[in-house]
N, C-alpha and C positions, 0 to 999 in steps of 0.2 A: 550179260548182254542178251537181249531177246532175239530169238532166231530170225524173225522177219526183219528186225532192225539191222541185223548182220547182212542180210541179202541186199537191203537198200544201200548200206554203206559200201558193199562190194560193187554195186552198180555205179555209185558215184566215183569210186576208185577207178573203175574201168574207163569212165569218161575222162578223168584226169590223165590217165596213162596214154590216151589216144594221141596226145600231142608230143609224146616222147618216142624214143626208138623202140619202146616196148609196145608199139601200136598193135602189132599182130597178136600179142598175148592179151592186150586189152580187149580186142574184138572177141576173142574166145571167152574171156571172162564175162564180157557183157552178154553174150548169147547164153552162156551157162546160167548167169544170174536171172535173166529174163525167163528162161525155161523153168527154173526152180520156183520163181515167183508165180508163174502161171499154174504150175502143178499145185502149189500151196493154196492158190486162190480158188481154183475151179475143179480140181481132180478130187477123188475120194480120199486123198492122202490124210487129211485131217480126221476123217471118220475112222480110217484104218488104224491110226495112232491112238485115237480116243477110246475106241471100243474095248480093247483089253483092259484099260484102266477103269472105265465106268461099269463094266460087267463083272469085275473081279469079286465084288461083294453084293449079295442079294439084299433086297429090302429087309429091314429088321423084323423079326418075328415077335409080335406082342404077346403071343400065347405063352411065351416062356416066363412071363411074370413081370411085375413092376420093377423099374430100375431104382437104385438108390441115389443116383446122380446123373446129371446130363451135362456133358462138356461141349461147348460150342467154340469151334476154332474161328479166329478172326479172318478177315479177308473180304468183308463186304463194305466196310466203311472207309472212305478216303479221308485220312487224317488231315492232310494239308488243306483240302477243300472245306472240311468241317471246321478247322481252326480259322480259316479265312472268313467263313460266313457265320461262325459262332453257332452252328447248328449241325446235327448229324447229317452227313451226305452219303447215301448208299449208292455206289456206282455200279456194282455187280454182285452176283451171288446172294441176292436178297433172301433166297430160301434158307440160307444159314441163320437168318434172324427170325423167319416165320416159323420154322419147324420147332424150335425150342418153346415158343409161345404155346403151340398146340400141345406139345408134350407136357408142359408145365400144368396145363389145365387137366390133362388126362391123369397125371400122376402128381397130386398135390403135395406128397411128402418127399419128392425127389429134390435134391439140391441142384441148383442151376449155376454152372460155372462158365464164365466167358473168359477166354484166354487170347490176348492180343495186345501188343504194345505198339511198336513202330518198326517198320522194315527200312526206314530211311537210313542211308549211310551217314548223313549228318544228323546228329542227335537234336531232337526237338522236344518240347514239353508236351506236344500232342500225342495222346495215346488212344488207340482204337477202343480199348475197353471203356474209357471215359465217355466216348460218344455213343457207344453201343448200348450202354446201360439204360439211358433214357428211352431208346427204341424198344428195348425189352419191357420196360415199365409201361410204356404207352400201349404195348400189345397185351397188357394184362398181367404181367408177372410182378408180384409185390417186390418192392425194393429190398426187403429183408431176406428174400429168398436168393438174391443174386450175389454170387461171389465173383469178384473181379481179379484177374491176373493181368497186370498191365505192364510187365517188364520184358516179355518175350519178344524176340525179333524174327524168329523163324519157327518152323514146325518142331525142330528138335527142342528148342527152348520152351515151346508150348507144353511139350510132354514133361520135361524136367521140372519146370516151375509149377505146373499144375499139380503134379504128384506131391511136391513139397508143400503146396498150399492146402490141399484137401486131405492128405495122409490117408489114402484109401485103406480100409480094413479088409482082411481076408474074408472072402465070401460075398463082398459087396459087388453089385452089378452097376457098371457105369456105361452110359451110352456116349459115343463120340459122333458129333454132328459136324459134317463138312461136305464139300462138293464131292460127288461120286468119283470124278477123275483124280481127286486129291486123296481119296480114302486109302489106297494101298500104301502110300508113303507115310501117311499119318498113323495108320495102324502099326506099321513097321517100327516107327520110332517110339511109340508108346510101349510096344512090347519090349524093345531094347532098354527102355527106361524102367522096366519092371512094373508097369501100370497096365493091368489087363482091362481092356475096354471092348465094347461091342460096337460094330459099325452101324451107323444110321445115316446112310448116304442121301444127299439131296442135290439140287442144282445140276441136273443132268444136261448135257449139251447136245445129245443126239437121242433119237427115239428108240433105237435098239438095233438089232442085227439086220432088220430090213433096210436100214439106211447105210449099211456098211460100204456099198459100192456106188452110192448116190453121188452125182456131181452137184456142186454148189451152183445155185442160180445167181447168187450175188458173190462177187469176189471177196467182199468184206467179210462175209460169213465164213467162207473157206479159210481165209487168212487167220481169222480169230481162232477157229478150231485147231488149225495147224500150230499156231503159236502157243496156245494153251497146252496142247498135247506135247509138243516138243520141249517146252519148259519143264513139264512134269517128268518126262522121261529123263531129261538131263538131271533133274533133281534126284530122281530115283538112283541113277547111276552114281552121282556124287555122294549120296548118303550111303550107298552100298560100299563104295571104295573107302570112305572115311570111317566105316564101321558103325554108322548110326542105324543101319538096318542089317538084318542077317540074310535077307533075300533081295534079289533085284526087284521082284514084283510080289510083295507080301500078299497073302490071301487069307481066307477064313481059317480059323484054328481047326486042327484036326481033332475030332473027338476020340 
């Protein structure tokens, strides 16, 4: 359940309880929910939650040499909309698709792997990899260079299935392309899966430390940042508890 959705549902619940003998409790719940929504929409809360995630990994250092492969995590293409309109529909995180195209031109010998199936609870035939491949091709990556992993449903399966698919050799260097806020959890699960990858963060949602205490001008922007950050922190906690990562907030490898 998305954090913002939960607050809305609590607000509706408080209204329903107003007509019962729990009206006093309902009023307190309504006020609390309204305050939390306002904080999520306009306060620096979203920035404060996002910054530790997005700043955890620095930009990739190209001076270290060419990579052997580039792994692109799904999350940009809406499979339901794509299936409905029979064409790829990118709804967010477009940088995840643009970055590998630029990297593929810079490193013509690197293998390009896209990993992403469907996160829908109800199984469908639509797979994000199937709709993402044409986008990568249109951006200039030859079809024969693209390797598709189309069965994963979450970040953990991205790591497990991709490792099985490409069978990385000792000494090979692989880049992992995903949103900056999602990078700590992604690196953590790839490490746990025994696949050593290097972070290539993209799709930042805030400019940097200067925005840490900035108030949102539009409530929608604040809500989106808070929602994205809360979901990621919840995901990090869940993966840590279930043993899919060894740290709550994975960071760069220590030399």
